N, C-alpha and C positions, 0 to 999 in steps of 0.2 A: 594610461590604458586600462580598459575595464577588466576586471577578473574573469576568467572563464572557469564554467562550472559546466561538465558533462552530466547530461541527465538522460539516462536511457528509459526506453520506455515511455517516450515524450508526447506519443499520441494517445497514450492510455489515459484512465481517468483520473487517476494520482498525480502521474508524470505531466499532465497537462496544466493543473492547476498549482503545481511546482515551478514549473516552467514560468508561467504567467506571474506568480509571486517574485521570482527571481529578477525577471525582466522588470517589474514596477520598481525594483531596487537598484537599475540602470547595469546589472550583470551582462555578461557576454555569454550567452547559454548556446551550448552545442547539444541538439538534440537527436536521439539515435533512435529507432524504432523501425521493426520490419513489416509493420503495417499486414499482420497476417489476420486470416478470415475467421478466428475464434467467434468474433462478432461483427456486426456491420462496419466494413471498413469505410464507408461514408462518415458515420460518425467521427472516425479517428482523422479522417482527411480534414473534417469541417473543424475539430480541436486544431489542426496545425495551421488551418487558415485562420483562424482566431487568434493565434500565437504570431502568424506574419503579420496581421493588421496591428496587434498591439504592441510589437517591437519598432512598428514604424516611429512611434512616440516614445519609447519606453525601452531602454537597453538594446540587445542586438540578437537575433536569433538565428542560428543555421543549423540546418536539418541535414541529416544523412540516413538515407532507407538503407538499413542494414540489420543483417542476422548476426547475433553474438555467438552463433556457434561458428560462424567463421571468424578465426582469430585474426586473419588480415585484414578485416574491417576497422579492428582497432586500431592497428599499427598504421593504417593508412591515416587515420585522424590524428595520431601523434605525431606524425612527420610534417603536418602544419600547425597544428595546434596541441599544446601542452594544458591541460586544464589543471587548475591547482586543486580541484577539490571534484569528487564524484558523487551524484546521488543514483545508486542503481535500482530502478523501479521496474525494470523489463523481468516479465516471467510469465509462464503460462500459469494464467490464474483458474480458480474456481475447483471446489472440492469435488463435486460429483463429475466432472468432465474428467478428473484423474483417473477415475475407475474405468472409463471406456477408453481413454487414450494415453496408455502411460509413458510410451515410449516419447509422445511430445514433452511431457513433464524432465523426462531424464534429460532429453537434449537442452531445451531452454532453460530448466531451473538448476541443473548440475554442469553440464559441458558449459552452458553459457555464462555461468556464475565463474565457474574456474577460469575463464578467458578472462573477465572484468579482474579478477585478483591478480592474473599475471599482467595485466596492464597496469593496474594501479602500482604494483610493484616496480615496473620496470621505469615508470615516470615517475616514480616517488611521489605518489599525491600527498597531499597534507592531510586528508579526511575521506574516507569512503562512508558513506552510509547508503545503507541496503535494507530492502524490505522484506522483513521476516512475517509472521501472521498470529495472529489469537490462535488459528487452528492447531498450532504447536502444541497448545496443552491438552489437546486430545479430550479423553473423558475424563480429567482431572475431577475430582470430587471436591475439594478444598477450594473455597472463594473467598475473596477474589482472587484473579489468577495474579501471582505475584512471579517478577523476575528469579527468584529463589527458588521457584518449585521445581519437582524434579519431571521433566519433559522426555523421557524416553518411551512413551507407548503413545505414538501418533496413530491415529484412527484412519489416516487416508493416504494416499501416496503424495497428494499434494503438500500434507502438513510434513510428511517424511524429508520431502527435499526441501523444504525451508529449515526444517532442524539441521539437515546435512548444512546448509549454507553456513548457518551459524557456525558449525563447528570448522568448516573451510577457512571461514573469515578468522575465527581465532588462530587457527593455526599460522596462517600468514603473518597475522599480528604478533605472534609470538617469534616466528623464524626472521622474519623480515621487517620487524618494527613498524608495521602497516597500521597507524590508526584507524580504525574501523568501528561503526556503529551500528548496530541490527536492531531494525525498530519493529517490534511486534506490533502489527495494526488491528483495530478491533472494527470490524463491521463499517467501513467508511461508506457514505452515502452524500448525494447532494447535486447540483447541477453539472450536468455534461456526465452523469454516471454511466456505469456500466449495464447494457440490456439483460444481462445473464443475472443480476441481482433483484432482491425482492422489491425495493422501491420501483424501479422501472416496470418488472413483471407485474406487480399488484395495479402500479398506475394504468397501465396497457390495458388490461382486462376489465379494470372497474370502468374505464370509459367507454369501453367497446361492449360492455354488457356480458362479458365474457366469466365464466367462474375461476376463481383463483383457489389456488390448493394449498393447506393449509397442514404442514405436517406434525406429526405426533401429537394430533389433534388440539393444536394449539396450545399444547404446554412446551413452548419454547421462548428464549429469552436471549436479546440480542444487545450487546453495548453498542448501540447505533452512535457515531463519532463523525461530526460535520466535518466536509472536507476542508473549510478554511482553517477549523482548528488543527487539524492533521499537518497541511501544508505550512501553518505558521510553527508549528512544533519543531518540523524538520529543518526550517531556515534557522530557527534559534540553536539548535543542535550543531549545526553546520560549522558554527564558530565556536564550537567548544569540543573539540577532539579528545578522545580519553589519552591519557599519559600513563594511566596503569588499568590493571584487570580490572573493569567496572567500576574504576575510581576508588578501589578500597571499600566501596560500601557494600557490595552485594556478596562477593565471592572470595573476600578476605581471608577466610577460614581456611581457604584450600592452599595447599603448599605448593604454588605455583609462582614462576619468577614475576617479580612485581613490575618489571617493564614489559609487559604484554598489554599495548593498549588496544583494547577490545572493550566492548561494553554491549549490553540487551538491555532494551529499554521498552515499556509498554507504551503505546499511544494510544490511550481509550476515552471515553466519556466517563466511565467508572460509575455507571446508571443502568444497568441493564433494565430493559422494557419487555413485557411479554409483548408478542409477536400480534395476538389480538390488539392490545392497546394502542401498538404500531397502526395497525389497520383503520381502528377507529378515528385516530387522528388523520390519516390519509384520505378516510372517507369525508370527515367534516371539511378538509381542505378542498376536494373535489367536488363537494356537494353532491355526491351519489353513493347510494350502497354498493358493497359488494356482494355478489353470489358466492358464498363460502362453501368450499368441498372440503372436507377435513379426512387426512390420509395418514397412515402410520410414518414411523419414523424411517428417515431415508439412510440407505447404507453411506457410512462415512460421515454422517453429521453429528452434531453435539447438541445437547439440550440447552447450555447456558453459555455464555461468555462473558466475563464480568472483569473489567482490568482494574488491577491494584496499579494506582497512579502515583504513588508515595515518591518513589525515585524521580521520576521526571518532574514531578513538584518540588522537590529540594534542589534538583541541579538546575533548571532553568524557569522556575516559578510557575509551571505551565498549570493553567486550569482553564479547560474549555468554555467558551462562553455563548454557545449558540444552543437553544434549548430546542428539543426534538419538534417542538411545534413552530417554532420559527424558521428550523431547519427543512421541515416539510414543506412549509410554504414557499420557501425559496425554490425548492427542487420543483413541485407543481407548476411554478410561474415559469421556470425555463423550459419544464417539458411541454407545457402547452404552446409556448411560443416557439421551441424549436421543431415541433412536429404540427405546428400551424391549427390549432384545436381552440376555436373562439366559440 
């Protein structure tokens, strides 16, 4: 019998790619998503269509349209299916949107995550992997960002909810011996990406001849990480659940019970790029210059993200293999094909 894996946020950007990789390896994937209207629902539905088509020849895919705020939705799944492992990628994303719509983040990222933890506890999953974020490092000056760094000063509500997720997961790991891994993701990009992120926004504007907004006068750096490198890392981690608190490598100096199977891991490219350089590579691939408008720093934003990936390199021999040039090439090729731009 094929092993069952639950993936929440399966119609989202990262969730879609993780599901496709699981299916390619023959897993039975149970996908859950509420298909909210934060961005184009048709894009989410088309991702699901792709997964359905892909599952005809690879693995097996079963979709549930459901909201994690409703704890009964998870109970209904568990009555029929008992996944061995859970990859929790559903969340209300976006730093700037959290300033305007705080209640959405509290409901999705806190209440929803609490329900996931209860679900995992009740069915005794072998490993929970959940998405945290590089936003959790806030305005930290020390770079690169390490899992050992102090992260108690988030600069957005979104980041605060992700920090809360890590604390909640740790408490369940401590109390109920629930093996869990929080992955701090660094600016993920690639085909089927989110329309609210820079690659999609910039590409759309450049192709249509509209100006792009460049914040902090271009003095911004991002650790862009290609989606295939991220999904590959998540699948490798899936079969290495933690036995001890951060595997006794990061936090072993703290006087905490050894049998706390919880870890935090950065997944990034460890190669921050200035946003102007990113735009230049995008212009080259599109073969069209951007109309640039420079603006001041936005509320809740950070100047630089930069992942220290020493821990994940030691743990699973992780090395991103996709250059920014190749990643953007694949993204632009997908974008033009998807939106029928010839």
